[in-house]
N, C-alpha and C positions, 0 to 999 in steps of 0.2 A: 289497641293492643300492639305493642312494639314487637319487631321481628328480632332475629338472632343478632348478637353483637360480637365484635372481634374480641378475643380473650385478652389481648394486650392493651389496646387503647380504648376499648369500649365503643368503637364506632359501629353504627348500625348497618347491617348488610341490606342491600336492595334485593328485589326479586331477581332470580336468574334470567338472563336475556340472551338471545342469539347474538353472536358477534363473529364477523368474518374478517380474518386478517388480510384478505385480498380486496382490492378496490374494484368495484363493479361499475361498468359503463356500458354504452351501446355503440355498435359499429353501424354507420349508415344513418339515413334521415329518419327512420321509423324506430320508435322506442317500444319494442315489445319483446317477449321472451325469445323470439327467434333471432333477434339481433343482440342479445345480451352477451357481453364478453367481460373478461377480467384482465386487469393489468398484471403482468407476470410478477410473482413474488420472489423469483430467483431466475438466474440465467441458465441453469443446468438443463432444464427440460428440452430446450432447443438442441442441445448436444445429443440427447438420447433419441430425439425424433430423427436426427440426421445421421445417426450411428451407421446404419446400413449403407447410406450413400458414401460416407467417408471410407468405410471399410472396403467397399467395392472399387472406389476410384483410386485409392492410394495403395491397395494391396498390403496394408500393414498387418503385422502379426503381433498379437498380444505378447508381452505387455507394450502398450502404447497409450498416449494420452491425447485428448482434445481439450484445448483451453479456450476460454471465452471471457471477455470483459464487457460490461454494459450496465444499463440502468435496470434497477428492480424497484418494486414498490410494495410497501407493507403498511397496512392500516394500523399502525402502532397505537395502543391505548394511551401510553405516556411517553411521547418523544421527549428527549432532553439530554442533559449533560453535554451542552454545546452541540457539536455535530456528531456526537457519538451514536445517538439513536435517532434515525430520520425516517420519514415516510417515503421519501424518494432518495435513493442512494446508488452509488456505483459499486458494483460487485465484480469480483474476478474469481472464476472457478476453474478447476481442472478435474475432468473425469478421466481417471487412469484405469484402463481396461486390462485386466490381468487374468491368467488361468486360475480357476477356482482354488487350486492347491497352494497358490502363491500369494493369496490375498493378504495374509497377516505379515508376510515378509515385506510386502510393499507398503503396508501401513506403517511399519517400523521405519522404513526408508523415508517416506514422505514426511512423517512427523519431525524427523531430525533435519531434513532438508528445509522445511518451512521455518523451523526455529532458527536455523543458520541464516536464512534469507533476511530475517528481521535484524539479526546481529550484524549482518553485512551492510545494512543501511545505517549503522552507527548507533543503534539504540543500545543503551547501557544494559549489559548482560544480566546484572543483578536485578533489573526491573522487569525481566522477562521470565516466564516459566511455562513448562508444559504440564497440563493437568489432565490426567486420564478420567474419562467419564465413569461414574459409578454405574452399577448394573441398573439401578432404578432410573438413571438418566438416559440410558440408551434407547434409541428407537427400536421398535419390535423387530425390525429386520437387520439391525446393525450388529456386527460381530465385535466391534471395538471402535472407540473414538477418543480423540484428544483435542483439547483446546490450547492454542497459543494465547497466553494471557499476559497483560501488562498491568503494572501497578499504577493506576491513575490516581489523581488526587482524591477521587471518590472511591478508591479501593481497587482490588484486582478485578479485571473484567476481560472479556474475550476479544481478541483481535481476529482470530481465524479458527475454524474447526476443520479437523482432518478425520474423516470417518471411513471405515470399511463397511460398505453398504450391501455386500453380497451381490446376488443377481436380481435384487428386488426391482430396480428401475427398469432394466431391459425386459424383464419378464412381464412387468405391468404394461409396458408399452406394446409388447408383443401380443398380449392377450386382448388389449383394447383395439389394436389396429388390425390384427390378423396377419401381420407381416412376420416373416421369419427373421429373427435377430440373433440367431445362433452363429457360432464360428466353427468351421471345420479345420482342425489342425492336421494337415496332411503328413506331418512328420511322425506323429504318434497315432494317426488314424483315429482321432477322437473328435466328437462334436459336443460343444457345450455353449451355454450362455455365459459370456464373460462376467466376472465379478468386477466391482468398481471400488476404487479407493478415491475419495473426493476431498481434496483441500478446497475450502471455500473461505474467501477473505473479503473484507470491506475496504475499499480504497479510501473512503472518507475517514474511517477509524484509523487507518494507517497514517494518513496525513496528520490527523489530530495528535496521534502518538508521537510522530516525529517532532512536531512543534513543542509539545509538552516536554519531551525528553531533552530537547536541545536548549530549552529556555533556561538561562542562568542570569542571576543578578550578582554583581561583584562590586567591591569597593576598590577603586584604583586612584591612588594619590588623593584620597579624601572625597572622591566623586563616585557616584553610583554608575556602574556600567551595565547596560542590558545587552546581552549577547546571545545569539542563537548558535550553538556549537554544532551546526549541521555537519554530517559527513560530507566530504567534497563531492561524492557521487550524487547527492540530492540537493546540494546548495543551489538556489536559483541563479546566483552569480558566483563564479569561482574565482575570478580575478577582477578587481577594480583598478582602473588606471586614473591616477589623481595628479594633475599638474599642481605644483606648489603655489602657482600664481596664474592669474588669467592673462598675464602679459605675454606678448610674443618675445622670443620664439618658443616659450615653454608650451603653450597650448598647441601650437602646430606640431611640435615634437611629441607631445603626449598623444595627440590624435594618431600620429604615425605608429606609435607603440601599440595603441589599442587595436589598430587595423592589423598589425603584425601578429597580435595574440588571438584575434577573433577566430581564425580557422581552427585553433587548437583548444580553446576554452570558452566557457560562457562568460562574457566580459561585460563591463559597464564603464562608461566614461563619466566622471563627475568633477565639475570644477566650481560648484556653488558653495559659498561660505568658507570658513577656516578649515585648514587641514585636519585639525583635531575633531571638529564636528563631522567632517566627512568620514574619518576613521570610525567614529561612534555610529554613524548612520550605516556604514557597511557591517559593523558588528551586529547591529540590530536586525539586519536581513540575513545574517549568517555567512557573509563572504569570507572564505578562508584566508585569502591573501590580497593585499593592496600593493600596487606598484606606484611609487611616487617619483615623478619627474621633477627635479629641482634645478636650480641655476647652475649647479656643478655639472649636471648632465650634458650641458652644451659643450663643456670642455673635456670631461673625462669619459664621455660616452658610456656612462653607467647610471643605473637607477637603484632605488632602495625597495627591497621587498619587505613588507611588514606583515607579520603573522598575527592572525586573529586570536589564536589560543595562547601562544607564548608571549605575545606582544613584543616580540624581538624585531629588530631591523637589521637587514643584511644588505651590503652593497654588492651589486651584480653587474657585470658588463652587459651592455645591450645585446651584443652578439651571442651571449650565452643565456639570455633571459628565458627563452622558450624551454631549453633543456632543464634549466634550474627550476622552473615552475612545474614541469612534467615530473621531475624527481620528487618534488614536495607533494604533488597531487596523486602520485602513484599509489 
């Protein structure tokens, strides 16, 4: 006798089974219930555990935040979509502790700040959106939540969640530990458990989003050009220094230029293959500007700045090269 089937594709359901999203392991040489531990599924709990220590040592007054970045682990049933959903991932979280009456005000503040942060990385604004959680999506303790979403090739999906979590976390830790996690406000003579607004983001998802958003294929003079249009703040290389030839004194002069720029920018020196192939290579890794040292440089003490996006070339005196690049990368 067959079991129940899915109403759309007719697939048969298996019997319900226990499934834990946390990875279980053992600490120490003996594997028994007393040494059983779990890999953390998020970074936030360490912040709540240390809340009283931070409060007492820093003398901070709500509103204030504690941020953390680190590895987290989840036993995902279906990891996939490149590195979008992983079992081991890098997470960054902020627990922002606020007076209870101000929770919704700070939720509004942080949802806008976090959306602006992604835009500031150069991600196309029309590919980003804020989506409010419906009531049936909210956790039982949450008073409101938003997702920052990006339109991936596989559809809209979450980059980050921002949630108003009330006093649920600190109250739960207080009850389990027996430690007092309340805050006494001596200005208004009131004691309360701070409420929490939590932005929680995945570093891996953000990196994938930056690469997908920056990737472009263009046709230039009948040839296909692959270019990563990274914002200069996140480009691995900001300025490439390219001698037109490997002959002296061009290479020596180009090396001097690269050393001059290195304290100010993320630089790379490249003299392999033709100048055209080197331009394309820098386009593919997202370098915003290339500085070309040619045979005229020896005489006129000037170099050419080539722009990745506009594909324009401008002659600039060596003495003014750093200011010229700083202006373009500002």
